[in-house]
Structures are given as C-alpha cells and as structure tokens.
Phi, psi and omega in degrees: 000140181218168182262158170302320180299326178284318179302323192247010179310128172084358179265123180282157181158162180267142182240138175231146181085184187288071195294304185300331193267349185281131178258144179240135183233356186200149177237126174225162173230004172250118185299330181292339182256008175289142180229167175307121179103002180288146167256112180272124187254123182276102182251109183261150179231204182285335186243344181221145175261127181293334181298334180293350184250002181299315182293323178292323182293315174310307178307321179285350170118006177304142180267343188196166181226140169242126189231141178288333179190163177285134184289151184289336182273181182296122182205142175221142180284140170315151178301137172067009179270114177298131180229148181232122179254000000 
C-alpha cells in the first residue's frame, strides 16, 4: 500500500483534491475492475473517452484518477476524488 503522494513524487502534473492522504492498493484502467483503493487510469482512445468512466470507477471504490488532460466536453470530477492531470 502506498499513498498517491509517494507514487507520484517527482512527476509533474496538476493535482486536485485530497491528494496526499489517498492510499493506493491497485491500479486499473477498466472502471468495472476498480475496487476500493484503486488508482483509475483514464485511457482514452479513438472511440471512447476514459473520463466518461471516472464516475463508475469512483462508485466501485477507486481512490483516485490519473488523467492525461481534462476532457473538452462537459465533465466534473466526483466530489473528494483526487485527480492528477
């Protein structure tokens, strides 16, 4: 188990939410596989925007999300979910 602060130390990016206190026990990119403690990695492709699955990952227990950028369409992070862009 590690914290997001430890996991991302020295890596540039914008951080949102209660970053340093979030603990990570798993990493996933499929929101259906998120479990409590997961870091959900937003992998967007040609046909899907990973940000569309952030809410589902959070509902499944993800503790944080890693996103390459804020999506251009209407989007809001679930409350209290740390994000790193």
